[in-house]
C-alpha positions as CSV (number, residue, x, y, z in Angstrom):
1,M,-10.5,39.6,-0.1
2,D,-7.8,38.0,2.5
3,A,-10.2,35.8,4.8
4,L,-10.8,34.3,1.5
5,V,-7.6,33.7,0.6
6,G,-7.5,31.6,3.4
7,E,-9.6,29.3,2.2
8,M,-8.7,28.4,-1.0
9,G,-6.0,24.8,-1.1
10,K,-2.3,25.2,-1.5
11,P,-1.4,23.6,-4.9
12,N,2.5,22.1,-4.4
13,L,5.8,23.1,-6.0
14,A,5.4,20.6,-9.0
15,T,2.0,22.3,-9.9
16,A,3.2,26.2,-9.1
17,S,6.5,24.9,-11.1
18,R,4.0,23.7,-14.1
19,R,2.2,26.7,-14.3
20,W,5.0,29.6,-13.8
21,R,6.2,27.6,-17.1
22,R,2.9,27.8,-19.0
23,S,2.5,30.9,-18.3
24,I,5.8,31.8,-19.5
25,E,5.5,30.2,-22.7
26,G,1.3,30.6,-23.5
27,V,1.8,34.5,-22.8
28,A,1.0,35.2,-26.7
29,G,-1.7,32.6,-27.0
30,M,-3.7,34.0,-24.2
31,C,-4.0,37.2,-25.9
32,E,-5.3,36.0,-29.0
33,A,-7.9,33.7,-26.8
34,A,-9.4,34.5,-23.1
35,P,-8.4,31.3,-21.1
36,M,-11.2,29.2,-19.6
37,R,-11.5,29.9,-15.8
38,V,-11.1,26.5,-14.0
39,L,-12.2,26.0,-10.1
40,C,-10.7,22.9,-7.9
41,L,-12.3,22.0,-5.2
42,D,-9.8,20.1,-2.7
43,Y,-8.4,18.9,-5.9
44,D,-4.6,19.5,-7.7
45,L,-4.9,19.3,-11.8
46,G,-1.9,20.9,-11.9
47,A,-3.0,23.0,-14.9
48,G,-3.2,26.3,-13.9
49,E,-6.5,26.7,-12.1
50,D,-7.8,28.8,-9.0
51,H,-8.6,26.7,-5.6
52,Y,-10.6,26.5,-3.1
53,R,-12.0,24.3,-0.3
54,F,-15.6,22.9,-0.7
55,G,-16.6,24.5,2.7
56,S,-15.2,27.7,1.0
57,S,-17.4,30.7,0.8
58,V,-16.5,31.2,-3.2
59,S,-18.8,30.9,-5.6
60,L,-18.6,29.0,-8.7
61,F,-20.5,31.4,-11.2
62,D,-17.1,33.0,-11.8
63,Y,-16.0,29.8,-13.3
64,D,-16.8,28.1,-16.4
65,V,-15.6,24.7,-15.2
66,V,-15.2,23.4,-11.5
67,F,-13.3,20.1,-10.5
68,W,-14.4,18.2,-7.5
69,D,-12.8,15.5,-5.6
70,P,-15.6,14.7,-2.5
71,A,-12.9,12.6,-0.7
72,Q,-10.6,14.7,0.0
73,S,-13.4,17.3,1.0
74,L,-14.8,15.1,3.3
75,E,-11.5,14.8,4.9
76,G,-11.9,18.6,6.0
77,Y,-14.6,17.4,8.5
78,K,-13.6,14.7,10.1
79,A,-10.3,16.5,12.6
80,L,-12.4,16.0,15.1
81,R,-14.3,12.2,14.3
82,D,-15.3,9.2,16.8
83,T,-16.4,5.9,15.3
84,Y,-19.8,4.3,15.3
85,Q,-21.0,0.9,13.4
86,G,-17.2,1.2,11.8
87,R,-18.3,4.4,10.3
88,D,-16.6,7.7,11.1
89,S,-19.1,9.3,13.0
90,L,-18.3,13.7,13.3
91,N,-18.5,15.4,16.4
92,D,-21.9,17.9,16.5
93,N,-20.2,21.0,15.0
94,A,-18.2,19.1,12.2
95,S,-21.8,17.5,11.9
96,A,-23.4,20.8,11.0
97,R,-20.9,22.3,8.8
98,L,-21.0,19.0,6.7
99,V,-25.0,19.1,6.7
100,N,-25.0,22.8,5.6
101,D,-22.1,23.0,2.9
102,V,-23.8,20.1,1.4
103,H,-27.2,21.8,1.3
104,R,-25.4,25.1,-0.2
105,R,-23.5,23.5,-2.4
106,N,-26.4,21.4,-4.1
107,S,-27.9,24.7,-4.8
108,E,-25.0,26.0,-6.3
109,F,-24.4,22.8,-8.4
110,K,-27.8,22.9,-10.0
111,D,-27.5,26.3,-11.3
112,F,-24.2,26.5,-12.3
113,L,-25.3,23.4,-14.8
114,E,-28.2,25.3,-15.4
115,M,-26.6,27.9,-16.6
116,G,-24.8,25.8,-19.3
117,R,-21.7,25.1,-17.5
118,C,-19.3,21.9,-16.4
119,L,-19.1,20.1,-13.3
120,V,-16.8,17.6,-13.3
121,I,-16.6,15.5,-10.0
122,F,-14.0,12.0,-9.3
123,L,-15.8,9.9,-7.6
124,P,-14.9,8.2,-4.5
125,G,-15.4,4.5,-2.6
126,D,-17.6,4.4,0.1
127,L,-18.2,7.9,2.1
128,D,-20.9,7.2,4.3
129,V,-20.2,8.7,8.1
130,W,-22.9,9.4,11.1
131,V,-23.4,13.1,11.4
132,D,-25.2,14.6,14.7
133,T,-29.1,15.5,14.6
134,G,-29.0,17.7,16.9
135,K,-31.5,15.3,19.1
136,K,-30.7,13.6,22.2
137,D,-32.1,10.6,24.1
138,Y,-32.2,10.3,27.8
139,S,-31.9,7.5,30.1
140,G,-32.0,7.4,34.2
141,T,-32.0,10.0,36.6
142,G,-30.6,12.1,38.7
143,R,-26.8,11.4,38.6
144,N,-27.3,8.4,36.7
145,R,-29.1,10.5,34.4
146,A,-27.3,9.9,30.7
147,A,-27.5,11.3,27.3
148,T,-27.6,9.7,24.2
149,R,-26.5,11.5,20.6
150,I,-28.9,10.1,17.7
151,V,-26.9,10.2,14.8
152,D,-27.5,9.7,11.0
153,R,-26.0,8.6,8.3
154,F,-25.2,10.5,5.7
155,N,-22.8,11.0,2.2
156,I,-21.3,14.3,0.9
157,L,-22.4,13.0,-2.8
158,K,-25.5,14.4,-1.9
159,A,-24.3,17.5,-2.8
160,I,-24.8,16.1,-6.7
161,P,-27.9,18.0,-7.8
162,L,-28.7,14.7,-9.4
163,D,-30.6,11.6,-8.1
164,L,-27.4,9.2,-8.9
165,T,-26.2,6.1,-7.1
166,F,-22.9,4.6,-7.1
167,A,-21.4,1.2,-5.5
168,P,-18.2,0.8,-4.0
169,G,-15.3,-0.8,-5.8
170,S,-12.0,-0.3,-6.9
171,G,-10.0,-1.4,-9.6
172,L,-7.4,-0.9,-12.5
173,E,-9.1,-2.6,-15.5
174,I,-11.0,0.1,-17.4
175,T,-11.1,0.6,-21.2
176,P,-13.3,3.1,-23.1
177,A,-17.3,2.5,-23.6
178,N,-17.3,4.6,-26.9
179,D,-15.3,7.2,-28.5
180,I,-15.8,10.3,-26.3
181,M,-13.2,9.5,-24.2
182,A,-11.3,7.0,-26.1
183,S,-8.7,9.5,-27.3
184,L,-8.2,10.7,-23.4
185,F,-7.9,7.4,-22.1
186,K,-5.4,6.4,-24.4
187,Q,-2.6,9.4,-23.7
188,S,-3.4,8.4,-20.2
189,R,-4.6,4.9,-19.2
190,E,-1.8,4.2,-16.7
191,S,-3.5,7.1,-14.4
192,W,-6.8,6.1,-13.8
193,I,-8.1,3.9,-10.8
194,Y,-11.8,4.0,-10.0
195,R,-13.4,3.5,-6.8
196,S,-17.1,3.3,-7.5
197,V,-19.2,1.8,-10.2
198,I,-22.2,3.9,-11.3
199,E,-25.7,2.1,-10.9
200,K,-28.1,2.4,-14.4
201,H,-29.1,6.1,-14.7
202,Q,-31.3,6.3,-18.0
203,T,-30.1,9.9,-18.0
204,V,-25.8,8.9,-18.0
205,K,-24.2,8.5,-21.4
206,P,-21.1,6.1,-20.3
207,L,-17.4,6.7,-21.3
208,L,-15.5,4.0,-19.3
209,H,-16.6,0.1,-18.7
210,I,-14.8,-1.7,-16.3
211,K,-12.5,-4.1,-18.7
212,G,-14.7,-7.2,-20.3
213,T,-17.8,-5.3,-18.7
214,K,-20.9,-3.1,-19.4
215,K,-20.7,-1.6,-15.9
216,S,-20.3,2.0,-16.0
217,V,-16.9,3.8,-13.8
218,A,-17.4,6.9,-15.7
219,G,-20.4,9.1,-17.2
220,M,-21.7,12.1,-18.2
221,V,-25.2,13.8,-18.3
222,R,-26.3,16.7,-20.3
223,V,-28.5,19.0,-18.8
224,K,-31.5,19.9,-20.7
225,G,-31.9,23.1,-22.5
226,A,-28.9,25.0,-21.1
227,G,-26.6,22.3,-22.1
228,G,-24.2,22.0,-19.0
229,R,-22.6,19.0,-18.4
230,L,-22.1,16.7,-14.9
231,I,-19.2,14.6,-16.1
232,L,-18.6,11.7,-13.8
233,L,-14.7,10.8,-13.5
234,P,-12.5,7.9,-12.3
235,E,-9.7,9.4,-9.7
236,L,-7.1,10.7,-12.2
237,V,-3.6,9.9,-10.4
238,L,-1.2,12.6,-11.2
239,P,2.2,12.0,-10.5
240,F,3.5,14.7,-7.9
241,A,3.0,13.7,-4.4
242,D,1.9,16.8,-2.5
243,D,4.3,18.5,0.0
244,E,2.1,19.3,2.8
245,S,1.2,15.3,2.4
246,D,1.7,14.1,6.1
247,G,2.3,10.4,4.8
248,D,-1.3,8.2,5.1
249,A,-2.2,5.4,3.3
250,D,-5.5,5.5,2.6
251,D,-5.3,5.3,-1.2
252,L,-6.3,1.9,-3.0
253,D,-4.1,-0.6,-1.6
254,L,-3.6,-1.5,-5.7
255,V,-1.1,1.4,-5.8
256,E,2.2,1.2,-4.2
257,T,3.4,3.9,-2.2
258,G,7.0,5.0,-1.8
259,S,9.3,8.0,-2.9
260,P,10.1,9.1,-6.1
261,E,13.3,7.2,-6.9
262,D,11.9,3.8,-5.1
263,S,8.6,4.5,-7.9
264,G,10.1,5.2,-10.6
265,V,7.7,8.5,-10.5
266,A,9.3,11.3,-12.4
267,T,10.5,14.2,-9.4
268,Q,9.9,18.1,-10.7
269,A,13.6,18.4,-11.8
270,E,13.9,14.8,-13.8
271,E,10.1,16.0,-15.7
272,D,10.1,14.9,-19.1
273,E,8.6,18.6,-20.6
274,D,7.7,16.4,-23.8
275,E,5.3,14.5,-21.9
276,P,2.0,15.7,-21.7
277,W,0.6,16.0,-18.3
278,P,-2.1,13.9,-17.2
279,G,-4.4,17.4,-16.2
280,D,-3.7,19.0,-18.8
281,L,-4.7,16.4,-20.9
282,L,-8.2,16.2,-18.7
283,L,-8.7,19.9,-19.1
284,A,-8.1,20.3,-22.6
285,W,-10.5,17.4,-23.5
286,V,-13.1,19.4,-20.9
287,E,-12.9,22.3,-22.6
288,S,-13.4,20.4,-26.1
289,L,-16.4,19.4,-24.8
290,V,-17.9,22.4,-23.2
291,A,-16.2,24.7,-26.7
292,E,-18.9,22.6,-28.8
293,P,-21.9,24.3,-30.2
294,D,-25.0,23.2,-28.7
295,A,-26.1,21.0,-31.3
296,S,-29.4,20.1,-29.7
297,L,-32.3,19.5,-32.2
298,P,-36.0,19.8,-32.2
299,S,-36.9,16.5,-31.6
300,W,-39.3,16.3,-34.3
301,T,-36.2,16.6,-36.7
302,A,-35.6,12.8,-35.9
303,E,-38.8,11.7,-38.0
304,Y,-36.2,13.0,-41.1
305,K,-34.0,10.5,-41.4
306,F,-31.6,10.4,-44.5
307,P,-30.9,7.6,-46.2
308,T,-27.2,6.9,-44.9
309,E,-29.3,7.4,-41.4
310,A,-31.3,4.5,-42.1
311,R,-29.0,2.3,-43.3
312,R,-26.5,3.0,-40.6
313,S,-29.3,2.7,-37.8
314,A,-30.3,-0.7,-39.6
315,E,-26.4,-1.6,-38.9
316,Q,-26.1,-0.8,-36.2
317,V,-28.9,-2.4,-34.1
318,A,-27.0,-5.5,-36.3
319,L,-23.6,-4.8,-34.4
320,E,-25.5,-4.1,-31.1
321,A,-27.2,-7.3,-31.0
322,E,-24.2,-9.3,-32.5
323,L,-21.8,-7.1,-29.2
324,S,-24.6,-8.1,-26.8
325,E,-24.2,-11.9,-28.0
326,L,-20.6,-11.5,-28.1
327,Q,-20.4,-10.2,-24.5
328,V,-22.7,-13.4,-23.1
329,R,-20.1,-15.6,-24.2
330,I,-17.4,-13.6,-22.9
331,E,-19.4,-13.7,-19.5
332,S,-20.1,-17.5,-20.2
333,L,-16.3,-18.5,-20.8
334,N,-14.7,-16.4,-18.1
335,A,-17.4,-18.1,-15.8
336,E,-15.9,-21.7,-17.3
337,Q,-12.7,-20.5,-16.4
338,A,-13.0,-20.1,-13.0
339,R,-14.3,-22.8,-12.6
340,D,-11.8,-24.9,-14.5
341,E,-9.1,-22.6,-12.4
342,Q,-10.8,-23.8,-8.8
343,W,-10.3,-27.3,-9.3
344,K,-6.1,-26.8,-9.5
345,T,-7.0,-26.3,-5.4
346,L,-6.5,-29.8,-5.9
347,I,-3.1,-30.1,-6.8
348,A,-2.1,-26.2,-5.3
349,G,-4.1,-25.6,-2.4
350,S,-4.3,-26.4,1.7
351,G,-7.2,-25.7,4.5
352,A,-10.1,-24.3,4.0
353,S,-9.5,-24.2,0.1
354,L,-8.6,-27.4,-0.2
355,E,-11.1,-29.2,1.6
356,R,-14.0,-26.7,-0.1
357,R,-12.7,-28.3,-3.6
358,V,-12.0,-32.1,-2.3
359,R,-15.6,-32.0,-0.8
360,E,-17.0,-30.5,-4.2
361,A,-15.2,-33.3,-6.5
362,F,-16.9,-36.2,-4.2
363,E,-20.1,-34.8,-5.1
364,L,-19.5,-34.9,-8.3
365,V,-18.8,-38.4,-8.6
366,G,-22.4,-38.8,-6.4
367,F,-21.2,-38.4,-2.3
368,T,-23.4,-36.6,-0.5
369,F,-22.1,-35.4,3.1
370,E,-23.6,-34.0,6.2
371,Q,-22.4,-30.8,8.7
372,V,-19.5,-31.5,10.8
373,D,-18.7,-30.0,14.1
374,P,-15.6,-27.5,13.7
375,G,-12.1,-29.4,14.4
376,R,-14.0,-33.3,13.7
377,S,-13.3,-35.4,10.4
378,D,-13.0,-32.4,7.5
379,L,-15.8,-34.8,5.7
380,K,-18.2,-37.5,6.9
381,G,-20.9,-38.7,4.3
382,E,-21.9,-41.2,2.2
383,Y,-22.3,-43.4,-0.9
384,Q,-25.5,-45.0,-1.6
385,G,-25.8,-46.4,1.7
386,R,-22.0,-46.4,2.3
387,R,-20.5,-44.5,5.0
388,V,-16.9,-42.7,4.7
389,V,-14.5,-40.0,6.6
390,V,-12.4,-38.6,5.0
391,E,-9.6,-36.7,6.5
392,V,-7.9,-33.4,3.7
393,K,-4.2,-32.0,3.9
394,G,-2.0,-30.2,1.5
395,L,1.7,-30.9,2.5
396,S,4.6,-29.7,1.2
397,K,5.9,-32.9,1.7
398,S,5.0,-36.4,1.7
399,A,2.1,-37.7,3.8
400,A,3.3,-39.5,7.2
401,E,1.9,-41.8,9.6
402,K,0.1,-38.9,12.5
403,N,-2.1,-37.7,8.7
404,A,-3.2,-41.3,9.2
405,A,-3.4,-41.6,12.6
406,Q,-5.9,-38.4,12.2
407,L,-8.2,-40.2,10.0
408,E,-8.0,-43.5,12.2
409,K,-9.3,-41.2,15.2
410,W,-12.5,-40.3,13.2
411,V,-13.1,-44.1,11.7
412,S,-13.1,-44.7,15.4
413,E,-15.5,-42.4,16.3
414,E,-18.2,-43.8,13.6
415,L,-17.3,-47.4,14.4
416,A,-18.0,-46.6,18.3
417,E,-21.4,-45.6,17.1
418,E,-21.9,-49.3,15.5
419,R,-21.3,-47.8,11.6
420,E,-19.5,-49.6,9.2
421,V,-17.1,-46.8,7.9
422,K,-14.7,-46.3,5.1
423,G,-11.5,-44.2,6.1
424,V,-10.3,-41.7,3.1
425,L,-7.1,-40.0,3.0
426,V,-6.8,-37.1,0.8
427,V,-3.4,-35.8,0.8
428,N,-2.4,-33.0,-1.5
429,T,1.9,-33.9,-1.4
430,W,4.8,-31.3,-2.6
431,R,2.2,-28.7,-3.4
432,E,4.6,-26.2,-3.9
433,L,6.6,-27.7,-6.3
434,P,5.2,-28.0,-9.8
435,V,3.1,-31.2,-10.3
436,A,5.6,-32.5,-12.9
437,S,9.0,-32.1,-10.7
438,R,6.5,-34.6,-7.7
439,T,9.1,-37.0,-8.0
440,E,9.4,-38.9,-4.4
441,A,6.8,-41.4,-2.9
442,D,3.7,-39.7,-1.7
443,F,3.0,-42.1,0.7
444,P,6.5,-43.5,2.8
445,N,6.5,-47.2,3.1
446,Q,6.4,-47.0,7.0
447,M,3.0,-45.9,7.2
448,L,1.4,-48.0,3.9
449,K,1.1,-51.2,6.9
450,Y,-0.6,-48.9,9.4
451,C,-3.6,-47.8,6.6
452,E,-3.7,-51.2,4.9
453,Q,-4.1,-52.6,8.3
454,R,-7.1,-50.5,8.5
455,G,-8.8,-50.6,4.8
456,H,-7.9,-46.6,4.6
457,C,-8.2,-45.6,0.7
458,L,-4.7,-43.1,0.4
459,L,-5.5,-40.7,-2.4
460,T,-3.3,-37.7,-3.7
461,G,-5.2,-34.5,-5.0
462,L,-3.4,-35.0,-8.7
463,Q,-5.6,-38.2,-8.7
464,L,-8.2,-36.8,-7.4
465,L,-8.1,-34.1,-9.8
466,S,-7.6,-36.6,-12.6
467,M,-11.3,-38.4,-11.5
468,V,-12.6,-34.7,-11.6
469,R,-12.0,-34.5,-14.8
470,A,-12.7,-37.7,-16.1
471,C,-16.5,-37.6,-14.8
472,L,-16.5,-34.0,-16.4
473,D,-15.9,-35.5,-19.5
474,S,-17.5,-38.9,-19.1
475,P,-20.0,-38.5,-16.6
476,D,-21.2,-42.2,-16.8
477,R,-17.7,-43.3,-15.5
478,K,-19.1,-41.9,-12.0
479,S,-20.0,-44.9,-10.3
480,E,-17.1,-46.4,-11.6
481,I,-14.6,-43.9,-10.0
482,A,-16.6,-44.2,-6.4
483,S,-16.4,-47.7,-6.0
484,L,-12.8,-47.1,-6.8
485,V,-12.4,-45.2,-3.9
486,L,-14.7,-47.4,-1.8
487,D,-12.5,-50.6,-2.6
488,T,-9.4,-49.7,-2.5
489,V,-6.7,-50.3,0.3
490,G,-4.1,-48.5,0.5
491,P,-2.8,-45.9,-2.3
492,V,-5.2,-45.7,-5.0
493,E,-2.9,-46.6,-8.4
494,N,-2.0,-45.1,-11.5
495,W,-4.8,-41.7,-12.3
496,S,-1.7,-39.3,-12.1
497,D,-0.8,-39.4,-16.0
498,L,-0.7,-35.5,-16.4
499,A,-1.2,-36.1,-20.3
500,S,-4.9,-37.1,-19.4
501,I,-5.7,-33.6,-17.3
502,F,-3.6,-31.0,-19.2
503,V,-2.4,-30.3,-22.5
504,P,1.2,-30.5,-23.6
505,R,3.5,-27.7,-22.1
506,E,5.2,-25.8,-24.4
507,G,8.5,-27.6,-25.6
508,Q,6.9,-30.7,-23.6
509,A,6.6,-34.2,-25.4
510,E,2.9,-35.1,-24.6
511,S,3.5,-38.4,-23.5
512,A,5.4,-36.6,-20.1
513,Q,3.7,-38.1,-17.2
514,L,4.0,-38.0,-13.5
515,S,4.5,-42.2,-13.1
516,V,6.6,-44.5,-14.8
517,D,4.1,-47.0,-15.1
518,E,1.9,-47.4,-17.8
519,P,-1.4,-47.3,-17.2
520,E,-3.4,-50.9,-17.9
521,S,-6.4,-51.0,-19.2
522,S,-8.4,-52.0,-15.9
523,L,-10.9,-50.5,-13.6
524,Q,-8.2,-48.7,-11.6
525,G,-5.4,-48.5,-14.1
526,E,-7.6,-46.8,-17.0
527,V,-7.1,-43.5,-18.2
528,V,-9.1,-41.1,-20.3
529,D,-8.3,-40.5,-24.1
530,P,-6.0,-37.3,-23.8
531,T,-6.9,-36.8,-27.6
532,E,-10.7,-36.4,-26.1
533,S,-11.8,-32.8,-25.3
534,Q,-11.6,-31.4,-22.1
535,G,-15.3,-30.1,-21.9
536,A,-16.3,-28.0,-18.7
537,D,-18.4,-29.1,-16.3
538,P,-22.0,-29.4,-17.9
539,D,-23.6,-27.9,-15.4
């Protein structure tokens, strides 16, 4: 027994305090009914359970419910490890222990579920490691002979006795998939983080979805016949820190770490005894599932339906179809929203992302571009036989002569090849300011003469965005806008009216605009009627 105790995990002081208080307060209740026997493998639920390591020799069969944290279990095998191809490579001893323990627990888990018990697994992220196969390759002879370990990829989740697959992916946006876990999630929604997505499998009943999708991050499998349950859950983050923690920050980067005072997490002394403990809530929910009588019916009973069942079934089919249609519409709207958000890079971005949006804007108008070598002009292409080179800049201030000089360098290279070319300078000026606050000049007077002598077209990110919105609303204006860019020498006039691009902000008059000049009804001054709908990209 002493050896067995040495294999147990050690709960922290906060957990021990909770158990002591629960044992004192719940003596009467325990006298009335025997408590459910709960085991945690490498996990601290804080709900009065027993603790052992995954690799311990303890039998599962003394328990009704087992909770298992595979990510924490794997850490116990990584004391001596190397890396190979970016993944942990376990040494010979750890490899053998892991493979043997997984094989043993797989058999135990299978028998445990077939006995009608409940296994709860907190799904980890990517846990693939390299394990030693015991084989070696030899090369060379004599003193130069070298041995190479042969390793194989291995995952601790092979201990799960069902053929399930998971895709790594972390996040916080979770919503109940149905009523099974809705009550528990409502009481503990801030405590869940998903690190894996359950790939579609016909035997898994979804419990939680990623918000706005049907991708499952929690599910349940009911073992046929015996009624055992395999419950797959995201990580449950409990509001206490392990006293033995070494301070490693291996957790999901979405979770901020710090002292209890910094994080606002209650310490043991500050704990509100009236506030439900997430571990208690989870255990109570699991116990409610396990305590349910086996309501499984023989298959022939499905042939006998009550009138209420028939009506309900038809309504369910109709609602499912409606839900599916709504989901498609939501996903379509989300995609359109994402495209609109990307265009705002023209007024806020810089660097490679701004260059991509500028290229897409010109391609929307009808320009085509060729591949350019790194360090050369940002964009080089043509429109209906007329060549163009485009220099793109995102600045926190106005444009400068050096930007025009850089553009002229690319123009000169084209002219040296005896190719007529139009130089276009696109500068997202004052990018750190809201567009309505960009009141200073975009292209100072000292650079205008230089650009005009060389036939450069000067264009701001805001103006290009206005052109993009005009093309999306009225595709027949594309040739008009292309000609404007190719024929303009110096700064493009107008195309800076915010009301033609955005809906008025709250508390702002619809007539608010950046330019003080009213646009004229001409080629250069014509703007989109702000009363027209700002449609999304038709394709």
